[in-house]
N, C-alpha and C positions, 0 to 999 in steps of 0.2 A: 470613237477612236480616243485612246488615252492621250493626255497632254504630253506625256513623256515621249510617246512614239512620234507625235507631230514635231516636237522640238528636235529629237534626234534626226529624223528624216530631213528637216529643214537645215540642220547643221551640216549634214552630209551633202546636201544639195548645194549649199553656198560655198563650202570649203573644199568640195571634192576635187577641183582641178589643181589645188595647191597643197593637199595634205601630205603628199609624199612625192619626191622626185621620181619620174619615170612611170607614173600611173597614167593610164589613158581612160578618161571618162567616156564610156561607150553608150551610156544610157542615163538620162536624167529627165524626169518629168513629174509634174504635180498638177492635179486638176480637181476642181470642185464645182458642183452645180448648186446654186441657191435659188429656191423657189420663193419669190416674193408674195405671189398670190396662188393659192391652190384651193379650188372649190370643194375638194374632198377633205381637206385638212384645215380649212380656214385661212385667214390672212396671217402669215408668219414668215419668218426668215429662217428657214431650216435648210441645212446642207443636204444635198442629195447624195450622190456617190462621190466620195473623196478618195483620191488615189495619190500615192507618192511612190516614186520609183527612183532608184539610183543604182548604177552599176559602174564599176571601174575595174580595169584589168592592168596587169603589169607583166612584161616578159622577164622572167627570172633568168633564163638563158635560152639558147636556141632550142626550140621544140618544147619549151616548158613555160606555161603562162599561169599566173595566179589571178584570182578574181575575188571581188567583194560585191555583193548585191543586196541592197536593202529594199524591202517591199512592205508597204503599209497600205491597207485598204479597209475602208469602213465596213465593207460587206464580207471580207474574207480574213483569213489568218494573217497576222503580221509576223514577219520573220526577217532575219539577216542570214544570208548564205555566204560562205567563204570556202575557198578550196583551190585546187590545182588541176590544170589540164596539161597532159603530157602527150606529145606526139613522137613516135619513133617508127620510122619506115611507114608501113601501111596501117599502123595501129594508132588510135588515139584513145586515151583513158581520161576520164574526169572523175575526181573524187573530192569529197569535202565534208563539211559539217554545217550545222544550222542552229542558230539561236532563235527560239520561238518565243514571241512576246504575247501573252494573254490568250493566244489562240486556243490550242488544245493542251495547254499546260495542265499539269495535275492539280487536283483540288487544293486550294490554299497556296498555290504558287503562281507567280506571274512571269517567270523566266525559266526556260529549260534549254539545255544544250544536248543535241543529239546528232547522229549521223544524218547526212543529207539524203533523206529518203524521197527523192524527187527525180524528175527527168534530167537534172543536172549531174546525176551520177550515172555513168554509162561507159561502155567499151565499144568503140567503133572500128570497123575493119574495111579498108578499101579493098574489095574482093580481088585477090590475085593481082594487086597493083593497079586495078582499074581506077580511072579518074571519074567514071560516070556511075558506078554502082557501089553503094556503101551498105553494109550490114551492121546494124547497131543492136547491142544487147542492153536492155534497161532492167537492172535487178529490182528496182523499186517502182518505177512509173514510166510508161512509154510517153514520149513527148507528143503533145497535141492529139490525144486520143479522143477527146470529146469534141462536140461542135463548139465553135467559138465565133459566133457571128451575130447578126442583128435579130434573128428569130429565135432559134433554139440555143440554149446555153450548153446543153449536153444531151446525149442519148444514152448515157450510162450513169450509174450511181457515182457519187463523189469519191468512192473508193479508188485509190491509185491502182493501176493495172501494170504489173511487170510483164515483160515479154520482149519481142523482137520487132525491128523495123527494117525493111528492105527498101532503100530509096534508089531511084534510077533517073538519070538525065537522059531522056529519049532523044532530044534534039535541042537546038538552041531555043530557049524559052519554053520548053515543054518538059515537065517532070511527072513522075508517078511514084507512088509509095504504097506498100502493103504492110499492115501492122497486125500482129497476132499476140494476144495476151491471155493468160490463164491465171486464175487465183481462186482461193476459197477462204472463208472465215466462219465465224459462229452463226452468221445470219444466212449465208448463201454458200452452196457447195458446187464444185465443178463449174465455175463460171468461165465461159469462153467469150472473148470479145475480139471481133475482127473489124478492121476498117481499111477501106481502099481510098486512095486519093489520086486525083489527076488534075494538073494545072497546065495551062498553055497561054501564051500571049503573042498576038500577031497584030501589027499595024494599029496599035492603040486600043485593041480589044483584048481583055483578059477573061479567062473562064476557069473557074475552080469547081470541081465536082467531087462529091463524097458519097460513099456507101458504107453503112455500118450494120453489124449484126451482133447481138448479145444473147446468149442462152445461159440458163442457170438451173440448178436443182436446189430446192430448199425444203424446209420442214413444213411449209404451209401449202405449197402447190407442187404438183408432180414435176412440172417444168414450165418455166416462164421464158418467153422469147421477145426480144425487141428488135425490130428492123427499122432502119432509118436511111434517108438519102437527102442530099442537098445539092443545089447548084447556085453558084454566085457568079454573075457576069457584070463586067464593068466596061464602059466604052467612052472614049474621048471623041466627041463630035467635032471639037475644035480645041484650040489651046485654052479657051475659057469655059467651054460648056462640057459637062460630064454627066453621064447617067449610069446608074447601077441598079441591078435588080437581083432578088434572091427568092428561091423557093425551097422549102424544107418540108418533109413529111416524116412522121414517126408513128409506128404501130406497135402496140404492146399486146401480145396474146390475141384474144378474140375481141378486144375493144375496138371501137371505131378509130380510124386513123386520125391523128392530129396533124393539122396543116398550118403552116405559117408562110406568109409572103411579105416581101419588103421591096420598096422602090424609092429611089432618091434621085433628084435632079439638082445639080449645083452649077452656079455660074460665077466666075471671077469677074468682078467689076473694076472700074478704073480706080487707081490709087487716090486716096483722099487724106491729106494732112499726115502723110507718112504711114498710113495704114493701107493694107491690101485687103479689101472686103470680098467675101464670097457669100452670095445669097444662096439659100438652099430650101428645098421643100421635100419632105419625105413622108411615107405612109407605111404602117404596119397593120397586117390583118391576120387574125388567128381564129380558128374555129373552136379552139379549146385552150387558149391562153396559157400554153406550156404546162397545163395541169388538167388532167382528165376530170377533176372535180369542179372545174370552173367552166364558164361559158365562153361565147364568142366575144371578140374584142377587136376594136379598130382604133388606131391612133394616127393622128395627123399632126405634123410638126413643121414649123417654118421659122427661119431665123437668118441672121447675118453673122458670119464668123469673120471677125476683124483681126488681122495678123500684123504684128509689128515685131520683126526679128523672130525670137523664139517664143514670144508671148501672144496669147490669144484672148479675146473677149467676145463672147457670143450671146447676145440677147435673143430670146426665143419665146415662142408661144406654142402651146400644145393643147390639142383637143382630143378627147377620148370618148368613145361610145362603147358600152359593154352591157352584158347582162348583169342584172342587179347583184348576183352572187359573186361577181368578180370584184366589185368595189368593197363589198363586205362591211360597208359603213352606214347603209341605209336600212330603215326599219319598216318601210312600206312594202306593198305588194307589186310595185311596178316591175315589169319584166325587163325593161331597158333603162339605162341611166346614161347621162352624159356628164362630163367633167372637163374643166379647163385649168390651165396653169400658165403663169408668166414667170419666167426665170432667166437667169444669166449664168453662164459658165465662164470661169476664169481658168486659164491653163498656161503651163510652161512646158515646152518639150525641146530637148536638145537633139 
């Protein structure tokens, strides 16, 4: 991450609440993980994933709201979005522009200004005045089309998918959505992406289920198809004890299915010196570590998240066991390897 990006995001974070009268800071967070010891990379102090987010909105007049959102991520594109959301009757339109920093800027440039080709540009319709059914057209990218959870990052390529989303409130706490996207480019032709979503929450138990399908024609294969499904369940056993589990699977063409599983138990402890600590233990298991070219992978992590207001400090220990080719840092013939790390995460979230 460039120093200028960090400084700019930090400035927005600190001054966001006062930079202009009438602005409402609806999102602000910064988080970074530092590994003090890592047996795969040696003893060092290296940042893991560093994220900075800031969003502010302002009501221009009734039915019209402007927004500014800055996003800086060590692993992803850095950009600043700004635009306008307008509501009139049953219709809502969001339009805007985007400043991209270092990400996909043209060669020799570090800053570009373009239309906001993301899911923040859309036209939504409350179908025939309905308060429970909304049809949204995304000309550039459908919102939340990929997986975004503890196991799979996505079941489709990084290419943004334009299309439609039909969202329905079936009952209190129960929602469903169907998404359909179509696109083509120089690498793939006639790409169809479908995703179904269902979520419900009853008496401290929440369940999210997803089903996805992608088909495409390209110049190298007659037709490629990806099917995916995932289930995420969370349960509060008491005010202090919570459990969650996740199962995902993805199958590409004739290849064997990739499977990922995740489980976490957390318990809120008694307050200590103004901190609210939460101890947790979690495990991840993959048969193909999100990449068909890599092998099985198991990860165990435990730590204590200490919260004081909006700030968190989380010391943690992680152990991993994987096939040698997953680590890709060893030169012997051992089939299986283990690694461990000791780190600490600092965070702020409003």
